[in-house]
TORTORMI-240768 format. One record per residue (C-alpha): x, y, z. Coordinates in nm, 3 decimals. Layout:
<nodes>
       x       y       z
       X       Y       Z
...
</nodes>
This chain:
<nodes>
       x       y       z
   0.053  -0.008  -0.013
   0.155   0.297  -0.134
   0.192   0.592   0.143
   0.216   0.945   0.155
   0.532   1.192   0.170
   0.337   1.435   0.379
   0.542   1.567   0.648
   0.853   1.441   0.499
   1.108   1.657   0.310
   1.441   1.492   0.139
   1.747   1.625   0.305
   2.008   1.481   0.062
   2.052   1.218  -0.210
   2.192   0.925  -0.161
   2.594   0.961  -0.208
   2.553   1.340  -0.074
   2.565   1.161   0.276
   2.930   1.102   0.399
   3.121   1.072   0.699
   3.112   1.396   0.810
   2.751   1.394   0.849
   2.815   1.075   1.138
   2.568   1.148   1.421
   2.336   1.338   1.220
   1.955   1.274   1.111
   1.887   1.220   0.721
   1.587   1.194   0.529
   1.658   1.031   0.175
   1.465   0.899  -0.084
   1.470   0.667  -0.358
   1.433   0.322  -0.501
   1.541  -0.053  -0.372
   1.829  -0.182  -0.582
   1.846  -0.476  -0.322
   1.754  -0.614   0.033
   1.951  -0.852   0.234
   1.814  -0.994   0.470
   2.018  -1.112   0.825
   1.747  -1.241   1.096
   1.723  -0.910   1.318
   1.857  -0.676   1.026
   1.728  -0.609   0.740
   2.042  -0.416   0.430
   1.843  -0.216   0.180
   2.091  -0.058  -0.112
   1.877   0.262  -0.161
   1.965   0.425  -0.539
   1.855   0.754  -0.644
   2.049   0.937  -0.958
   2.340   0.971  -0.775
   2.462   0.637  -0.654
   2.374   0.420  -0.379
   2.333   0.468   0.012
   2.321   0.135   0.290
   2.014   0.161   0.496
   2.016  -0.069   0.764
   1.702  -0.224   0.959
   1.727  -0.309   1.298
   1.380  -0.395   1.477
   1.532  -0.248   1.834
   1.589   0.071   1.667
   1.264   0.057   1.411
   1.051  -0.116   1.606
   0.829  -0.412   1.502
   0.594  -0.274   1.274
   0.874  -0.073   1.068
   1.095  -0.410   1.071
   0.811  -0.589   0.932
   0.711  -0.334   0.689
   1.129  -0.316   0.583
   1.060  -0.747   0.505
   0.811  -0.684   0.236
   1.068  -0.450  -0.015
   1.128  -0.577  -0.310
   1.366  -0.458  -0.581
   1.230  -0.098  -0.766
   1.007  -0.010  -0.453
   1.011   0.355  -0.390
   1.070   0.421   0.013
   1.127   0.728   0.221
   1.409   0.664   0.490
   1.460   0.897   0.804
   1.746   0.831   1.012
   2.099   0.848   1.216
   2.369   0.862   0.975
   2.687   0.578   1.165
   3.024   0.427   1.048
   2.945   0.119   0.894
   2.908  -0.182   1.101
   3.052  -0.419   0.875
   3.320  -0.397   0.628
   3.384  -0.105   0.401
   3.273  -0.117   0.050
   3.605   0.032  -0.094
   3.391   0.036  -0.451
   3.113   0.313  -0.334
   3.128   0.653  -0.251
   2.938   0.573   0.043
   3.072   0.290   0.135
   3.245   0.371   0.484
   2.874   0.476   0.627
   2.515   0.344   0.656
   2.164   0.519   0.745
   2.009   0.321   1.129
   1.657   0.343   0.977
   1.412   0.492   1.225
   1.136   0.516   1.007
   1.013   0.379   0.668
   0.769   0.482   0.403
   0.696   0.264   0.102
   0.597   0.557  -0.154
   0.543   0.298  -0.387
   0.531  -0.072  -0.489
   0.693  -0.217  -0.825
   0.615  -0.510  -0.993
   0.951  -0.712  -1.142
   1.089  -0.559  -1.376
   1.144  -0.692  -1.662
   1.545  -0.690  -1.647
   1.763  -0.621  -1.364
   1.835  -0.237  -1.302
   2.233  -0.240  -1.326
   2.516  -0.187  -1.499
   2.591  -0.289  -1.851
   2.330  -0.583  -1.872
   2.342  -0.834  -2.178
   1.968  -0.759  -2.253
   1.861  -0.713  -2.559
   1.807  -0.309  -2.708
   1.434  -0.324  -2.835
   1.338  -0.446  -2.499
   1.523  -0.174  -2.317
   1.409   0.026  -2.545
   1.084  -0.106  -2.495
   1.047  -0.034  -2.130
   1.291   0.258  -2.140
   1.190   0.458  -1.818
   1.329   0.136  -1.650
   1.660   0.127  -1.878
   1.682   0.512  -1.768
   1.717   0.384  -1.413
   2.063   0.192  -1.464
   2.349   0.408  -1.343
   2.532   0.393  -1.665
   2.284   0.551  -1.896
   2.211   0.788  -1.561
   2.541   0.875  -1.584
   2.552   0.941  -1.995
   2.268   1.157  -1.958
   2.413   1.365  -1.686
   2.691   1.388  -1.933
   2.478   1.501  -2.166
   2.336   1.789  -1.919
   2.643   1.886  -1.801
   2.820   1.984  -2.153
   2.519   2.211  -2.265
   2.517   2.373  -1.951
   2.909   2.416  -1.974
   2.876   2.488  -2.318
   2.603   2.783  -2.264
   2.806   2.924  -2.002
   3.176   2.931  -2.190
   2.990   3.080  -2.525
   2.781   3.327  -2.321
   3.093   3.483  -2.193
   3.215   3.464  -2.499
   2.998   3.712  -2.623
   2.724   3.479  -2.769
   2.323   3.508  -2.764
   2.094   3.217  -2.740
   1.800   3.304  -2.961
   1.536   3.039  -3.076
   1.515   2.988  -3.446
   1.162   2.862  -3.583
   1.073   2.497  -3.581
   0.767   2.522  -3.818
   0.934   2.644  -4.163
   0.957   2.641  -4.525
   1.118   2.336  -4.727
   1.444   2.400  -4.863
   1.492   2.018  -5.007
   1.866   2.053  -5.089
   1.988   1.818  -4.885
   1.804   1.473  -4.682
   1.460   1.473  -4.702
   1.277   1.690  -4.469
   0.991   1.572  -4.241
   0.711   1.739  -4.346
   0.392   1.907  -4.147
   0.086   1.988  -4.287
  -0.110   2.305  -4.223
  -0.525   2.271  -4.111
  -0.551   2.691  -4.157
  -0.362   2.657  -4.502
  -0.551   2.339  -4.644
  -0.271   2.122  -4.930
   0.010   2.305  -4.781
   0.307   2.187  -4.530
   0.583   2.315  -4.296
   0.889   2.144  -4.262
   1.063   2.085  -3.933
   1.423   2.219  -3.944
   1.666   1.993  -4.076
   1.929   2.281  -3.925
   1.872   2.633  -3.803
   2.139   2.758  -4.133
   1.946   3.030  -4.308
   1.760   3.193  -3.981
   2.107   3.224  -3.808
   2.243   3.374  -4.142
   1.994   3.610  -4.132
   2.008   3.657  -3.728
   2.378   3.805  -3.886
   2.204   4.023  -4.094
   2.051   4.158  -3.825
   2.314   4.257  -3.632
   2.354   3.976  -3.392
   2.690   3.944  -3.376
   2.741   3.656  -3.219
   2.430   3.358  -3.212
   2.456   3.026  -3.019
   2.145   2.740  -2.970
   2.119   2.386  -2.855
   1.862   2.345  -3.135
   1.680   2.025  -3.265
   1.700   1.928  -3.598
   1.501   1.665  -3.827
   1.595   1.451  -4.115
   1.420   1.195  -4.312
   1.699   0.949  -4.323
   1.819   0.610  -4.294
   1.932   0.547  -3.973
   2.335   0.415  -3.841
   2.460   0.393  -3.466
   2.544   0.772  -3.492
   2.253   0.926  -3.668
   1.833   0.930  -3.560
   1.561   1.109  -3.720
   1.601   1.390  -3.456
   1.916   1.528  -3.316
   2.051   1.818  -3.100
   2.316   2.019  -3.222
   2.538   2.286  -3.044
   2.472   2.560  -3.340
   2.657   2.898  -3.360
   2.714   3.170  -3.589
   2.989   3.478  -3.568
   2.994   3.786  -3.808
   3.309   4.012  -3.860
   3.532   3.658  -3.883
   3.721   3.433  -4.099
   3.826   3.047  -4.035
   4.067   3.124  -3.801
   3.837   3.303  -3.587
   3.566   2.976  -3.576
   3.854   2.759  -3.542
   4.004   2.952  -3.252
   3.691   3.009  -3.024
   3.576   2.602  -3.048
   3.890   2.484  -2.979
   3.889   2.670  -2.627
   3.548   2.583  -2.591
   3.598   2.181  -2.655
   3.958   2.248  -2.403
   3.698   2.376  -2.139
   3.448   2.093  -2.200
   3.704   1.814  -2.166
   3.818   1.922  -1.911
   3.551   1.977  -1.708
   3.382   1.708  -1.794
   3.657   1.446  -1.817
   3.981   1.600  -1.650
   4.121   1.548  -2.008
   4.387   1.835  -2.167
   4.317   1.916  -2.519
   4.631   1.961  -2.661
   4.563   2.322  -2.838
   4.622   2.471  -3.104
   4.435   2.131  -3.259
   4.625   1.979  -3.574
   4.529   2.110  -3.909
   4.454   1.921  -4.248
   4.363   1.993  -4.567
   4.079   1.731  -4.708
   4.307   1.668  -4.988
   4.547   1.574  -4.734
   4.330   1.334  -4.583
   4.237   1.144  -4.842
   4.541   1.041  -4.959
   4.699   0.963  -4.633
   4.367   0.808  -4.458
   4.136   0.770  -4.725
   3.879   0.943  -4.533
   3.757   1.311  -4.454
   3.709   1.224  -4.098
   4.027   1.035  -4.049
   4.107   0.839  -3.671
   4.460   0.943  -3.593
   4.487   0.726  -3.283
   4.676   0.479  -3.531
   4.884   0.487  -3.823
   4.803   0.216  -4.072
   4.807   0.511  -4.394
   4.743   0.516  -4.749
   5.034   0.472  -5.013
   5.014   0.586  -5.362
   5.243   0.294  -5.540
   5.050   0.377  -5.864
   5.400   0.460  -6.030
   5.548   0.143  -5.887
   5.366  -0.044  -6.080
   5.254   0.124  -6.376
   5.417  -0.092  -6.602
   5.364  -0.442  -6.419
   5.229  -0.719  -6.571
   4.931  -0.757  -6.322
   4.633  -0.591  -6.506
   4.412  -0.553  -6.197
   4.676  -0.259  -6.138
   4.755  -0.156  -6.485
   4.420  -0.150  -6.614
   4.272   0.090  -6.286
   4.553   0.276  -6.388
   4.437   0.311  -6.752
   4.141   0.441  -6.659
   4.243   0.727  -6.411
   4.233   0.531  -6.114
   4.527   0.490  -5.850
   4.678   0.174  -5.673
   4.753   0.259  -5.319
   4.799   0.017  -5.031
   4.855   0.015  -4.616
   5.086  -0.199  -4.412
   4.883  -0.412  -4.089
   5.203  -0.433  -3.923
   5.269  -0.752  -3.749
   4.958  -0.966  -3.943
   5.172  -1.162  -4.221
   5.064  -1.496  -4.039
   4.698  -1.412  -4.071
   4.551  -1.753  -4.185
   4.416  -1.708  -4.547
   4.025  -1.736  -4.412
   4.068  -1.410  -4.249
   4.247  -1.252  -4.570
   3.970  -1.388  -4.755
   3.668  -1.244  -4.510
   3.901  -0.915  -4.514
   3.830  -0.904  -4.906
   3.477  -0.978  -4.884
   3.466  -0.660  -4.624
   3.660  -0.411  -4.897
   3.396  -0.589  -5.133
   3.096  -0.435  -4.921
   3.239  -0.048  -5.000
   3.286  -0.068  -5.384
   3.639  -0.286  -5.416
   3.630  -0.597  -5.699
   3.913  -0.774  -5.456
   4.179  -0.658  -5.267
   4.572  -0.802  -5.342
   4.788  -0.872  -5.063
   5.183  -0.939  -4.954
   5.200  -1.159  -4.675
   5.606  -1.083  -4.562
   5.720  -1.418  -4.398
   5.977  -1.445  -4.114
   6.241  -1.542  -4.335
   6.168  -1.246  -4.564
   5.980  -1.447  -4.875
   5.659  -1.320  -4.978
   5.318  -1.515  -4.995
   5.099  -1.304  -5.225
   4.823  -1.297  -5.495
   4.979  -1.163  -5.732
   5.358  -1.239  -5.721
   5.355  -1.436  -6.076
   5.271  -1.112  -6.268
   5.531  -0.909  -6.111
   5.893  -0.901  -6.121
   6.112  -0.928  -5.804
   6.254  -0.603  -5.834
   5.879  -0.431  -5.868
   5.787  -0.679  -5.541
   6.056  -0.549  -5.344
   5.977  -0.219  -5.469
   5.641  -0.222  -5.341
   5.740  -0.357  -4.982
   6.019  -0.095  -4.931
   5.713   0.152  -5.014
   5.475   0.057  -4.742
   5.765   0.019  -4.511
   5.716  -0.401  -4.477
   5.964  -0.589  -4.246
   5.935  -0.961  -4.194
   5.594  -1.074  -4.041
   5.335  -0.775  -4.167
   5.064  -0.799  -4.404
   5.011  -0.557  -4.692
   4.723  -0.502  -4.850
   4.615  -0.301  -5.215
   4.327  -0.172  -5.393
   4.314  -0.043  -5.715
   3.994   0.149  -5.878
   3.931   0.507  -5.908
   4.039   0.744  -5.615
   3.711   0.742  -5.474
   3.689   0.322  -5.446
   4.000   0.316  -5.337
   3.995   0.548  -5.060
   3.648   0.439  -4.928
   3.798   0.082  -4.961
   4.149   0.115  -4.785
   4.028   0.376  -4.535
   3.755   0.136  -4.397
   3.986  -0.116  -4.446
   4.244   0.079  -4.215
   4.000   0.151  -3.894
   3.870  -0.269  -3.943
   4.182  -0.400  -3.891
   4.260  -0.123  -3.592
   3.966  -0.249  -3.445
   4.066  -0.600  -3.482
   4.431  -0.565  -3.371
   4.319  -0.368  -3.076
   4.469  -0.013  -3.127
   4.109   0.182  -3.077
   4.170   0.333  -2.736
   3.889   0.484  -2.637
   4.052   0.675  -2.360
   4.249   0.853  -2.663
   4.119   1.153  -2.735
   4.284   1.251  -3.090
   4.117   1.573  -3.231
   4.159   1.701  -3.586
   4.065   1.993  -3.789
   4.014   1.870  -4.175
   4.014   2.214  -4.438
   3.990   2.326  -4.768
   3.702   2.082  -4.835
   3.602   2.033  -5.252
   3.355   2.282  -5.322
   3.138   2.041  -5.510
   3.052   1.676  -5.573
   2.936   1.571  -5.898
   2.567   1.368  -5.834
   2.570   1.051  -6.110
   2.164   1.075  -5.985
   2.105   1.462  -6.103
   2.324   1.474  -6.330
   2.478   1.782  -6.184
   2.714   1.924  -5.956
   2.590   1.955  -5.606
   2.728   2.142  -5.286
   2.915   1.934  -5.071
   2.812   2.134  -4.770
   2.560   2.338  -4.858
   2.497   2.634  -5.121
   2.609   2.947  -4.886
   2.936   2.827  -4.813
   3.241   3.047  -4.983
   3.525   2.922  -5.178
   3.842   2.957  -5.115
   3.960   3.321  -5.242
   4.198   3.178  -5.502
   3.982   2.957  -5.647
   3.698   3.165  -5.738
   3.802   3.233  -6.086
   3.724   2.809  -6.137
   3.355   2.811  -6.031
   3.263   2.835  -6.419
   3.546   2.666  -6.593
   3.620   2.388  -6.335
   3.407   2.351  -6.064
   3.531   2.065  -5.978
   3.865   2.219  -5.864
   3.697   2.445  -5.674
   3.798   2.413  -5.264
   3.616   2.566  -4.978
   3.641   2.758  -4.678
   3.472   2.465  -4.494
   3.595   2.278  -4.205
   3.515   1.939  -3.976
   3.609   1.887  -3.646
   3.665   1.537  -3.616
   3.755   1.313  -3.338
   3.869   0.961  -3.358
   3.771   0.959  -3.656
   3.447   1.097  -3.619
   3.292   1.411  -3.683
   3.169   1.561  -3.440
   3.099   1.908  -3.595
   3.107   2.145  -3.903
   3.056   2.480  -4.062
   3.232   2.702  -4.319
   3.256   3.109  -4.399
   2.934   3.183  -4.587
   2.877   3.399  -4.913
   2.813   3.748  -4.847
   2.869   3.890  -5.197
   2.555   3.885  -5.411
   2.725   3.833  -5.738
   2.958   3.536  -5.591
   2.622   3.379  -5.422
   2.466   3.406  -5.740
   2.765   3.230  -5.953
   2.733   2.962  -5.681
   2.402   2.891  -5.779
   2.453   2.899  -6.147
   2.722   2.646  -6.125
   2.471   2.429  -5.900
   2.199   2.426  -6.223
   1.951   2.672  -6.006
   1.825   2.963  -6.213
   1.739   3.282  -6.086
   1.342   3.211  -6.039
   1.426   2.868  -5.879
   1.720   3.018  -5.651
   1.442   3.322  -5.543
   1.156   3.028  -5.465
   1.378   2.837  -5.288
   1.575   3.127  -5.054
   1.410   3.415  -5.119
   1.327   3.566  -4.750
   1.731   3.494  -4.713
   1.845   3.678  -5.061
   1.630   3.918  -4.962
   1.791   4.046  -4.603
   2.097   4.004  -4.788
   1.971   4.328  -4.985
   2.057   4.523  -4.683
   2.374   4.490  -4.566
   2.522   4.165  -4.483
   2.822   4.098  -4.298
   3.100   3.902  -4.367
   2.992   3.558  -4.137
   3.073   3.209  -4.064
   2.966   2.907  -3.777
   2.936   2.602  -3.640
   2.745   2.347  -3.579
   2.852   2.028  -3.330
   2.626   1.693  -3.311
   2.543   1.721  -2.899
   2.474   1.314  -2.998
   2.800   1.248  -3.128
   3.011   1.435  -2.910
   2.888   1.311  -2.574
   2.886   0.939  -2.700
   3.247   0.954  -2.748
   3.290   1.145  -2.434
   3.100   0.900  -2.269
   3.285   0.603  -2.460
   2.989   0.461  -2.598
   2.938   0.307  -2.943
   2.599   0.424  -3.052
   2.421   0.761  -2.950
   2.144   0.621  -2.853
   2.289   0.563  -2.495
   2.276   0.919  -2.449
   1.975   1.014  -2.583
   1.663   1.011  -2.320
   1.401   0.840  -2.563
   1.579   0.769  -2.915
   1.433   0.624  -3.195
   1.519   0.273  -3.380
   1.632   0.210  -3.683
   1.326   0.195  -3.882
   1.285   0.565  -3.671
   0.997   0.427  -3.459
   0.995   0.442  -3.100
   0.964   0.144  -2.927
   0.811   0.317  -2.614
   0.530   0.465  -2.703
   0.482   0.325  -3.065
   0.513   0.644  -3.258
   0.456   0.691  -3.577
   0.108   0.527  -3.528
  -0.245   0.596  -3.692
  -0.476   0.884  -3.624
  -0.822   0.960  -3.618
  -0.989   0.999  -3.941
  -1.147   1.378  -3.770
  -0.790   1.486  -3.767
  -0.705   1.378  -4.165
  -0.980   1.546  -4.250
  -0.940   1.868  -4.073
  -0.611   1.836  -4.246
  -0.735   1.811  -4.582
  -0.486   1.491  -4.634
  -0.643   1.123  -4.757
  -0.443   0.831  -4.734
  -0.409   0.590  -5.015
  -0.528   0.280  -5.000
  -0.299  -0.044  -5.085
  -0.525  -0.187  -5.357
  -0.561  -0.603  -5.298
  -0.656  -0.802  -5.574
  -0.884  -1.089  -5.513
  -0.812  -1.353  -5.728
  -1.152  -1.599  -5.694
  -1.145  -1.997  -5.831
  -1.412  -2.036  -6.091
  -1.595  -2.353  -6.034
</nodes>
């Protein structure tokens, strides 16, 4: 029978009680983690978001009625206890913050009873994720998940305070806005007042924060909710949170400076980790050539080496045909993996095929210095020796090669080096390696649309020295864009924006957008630009990804209170779901029914 809390007031959270409180009366409240009966004594581990506190029920202190009530306690009962703090009567628990004390209970109230939970409320349980998410309110009680959510709150609070001290204003931008489908698919919201018309939920506050710069607000920030209707991965959700910012009268170095100091502040305050400043910078081209990725993981080496010159005249047609088609041949050295069984090498080949490779060529360097290779018979001894030398091959190493168009070779070897590093135990989650990747390509070619599309967005400023190539050679234009990368994950990105009308017009033309189309999609921003726009730049972090890495988790679902699963549904609430016909009529929406054909058999 649940009891009232009337007359009680909590004095401490569980781990706010310490040896300094010995002899004091306290009132604590929380959930029963565990109960242990020892005849005339009952021990209960009481849990709240701060941690655990041992409660001792002694019949001689609490009386028979209170002792009998304590005997009925089960896991996850919610209770309130009044008592006196005492040094532990038994052994000290070094693993608990409150391991040297206990509370001798003088009164007990059961505020709420609990059924048996579908899984234990403990750290790192092996329960399937779909069960955990179905009972998310219970999952969120687990100490490791609570630690993640508390860390997320701490990061948000510290970020707000730091940026406010740097002169940023927190300004909210609209959640119901205009659809501008230049990136991922929008989530659309039908308007009842304007039948047949739709709002879009924002993929980012990009256009509004640029207009705030036009409005003279100088430095803007927002911890903003954003929405993208795209396929999910471990680090993606249909709704996510950005630490969003925009600055006026700045260039690349100014944005990087304030953000380096922000990151150093967050990691020191939250994790007591010192981030070495300045953070290393690397151009996009160098990152692709050395690591096969625009978000390289610098915790290990295994860099790519271009061996095209060595093999251009060899007898191995896989290599030479790739070069004849304008591609390249590159390789990586998996140190000490030369004895890898053929079965595991074949598994690496299959892995590479998943990233577009037709296959992988390899050289195992035996301990006696001889080679075991998939293509040695097509090569001269001199060519094989040159390949090994170019990759700094030594006895016991495994050399892997990909040959194709550059994009495919980069993708394959970039993914393969991370896969190998994981298998070789080189990915230390306690090692934080930051990197700025700069000078991204302004455009990338879309085979689907048969036109150039913006790699970031249409408002990104090209490098000054590349402006003359906008019309003549769009593929060679570099952008004033920058991503901040941590351990192989992009945690944020931004750019200097175009603020000159003539350059913006040239950008739209390069993207195949007519003046009419540009005005239809972005007219409100372009109109704002007619009345004096300052040079401006910005950046946005994925808060979910950042906290995921800080908390050393593998999925952002572990740092979001109520996440969706891979089909963008919520197992807790069963959203999305059908709605009443009346609501659909009010919104002038008719759901297309799937037609089913019924075939009747003739007698």
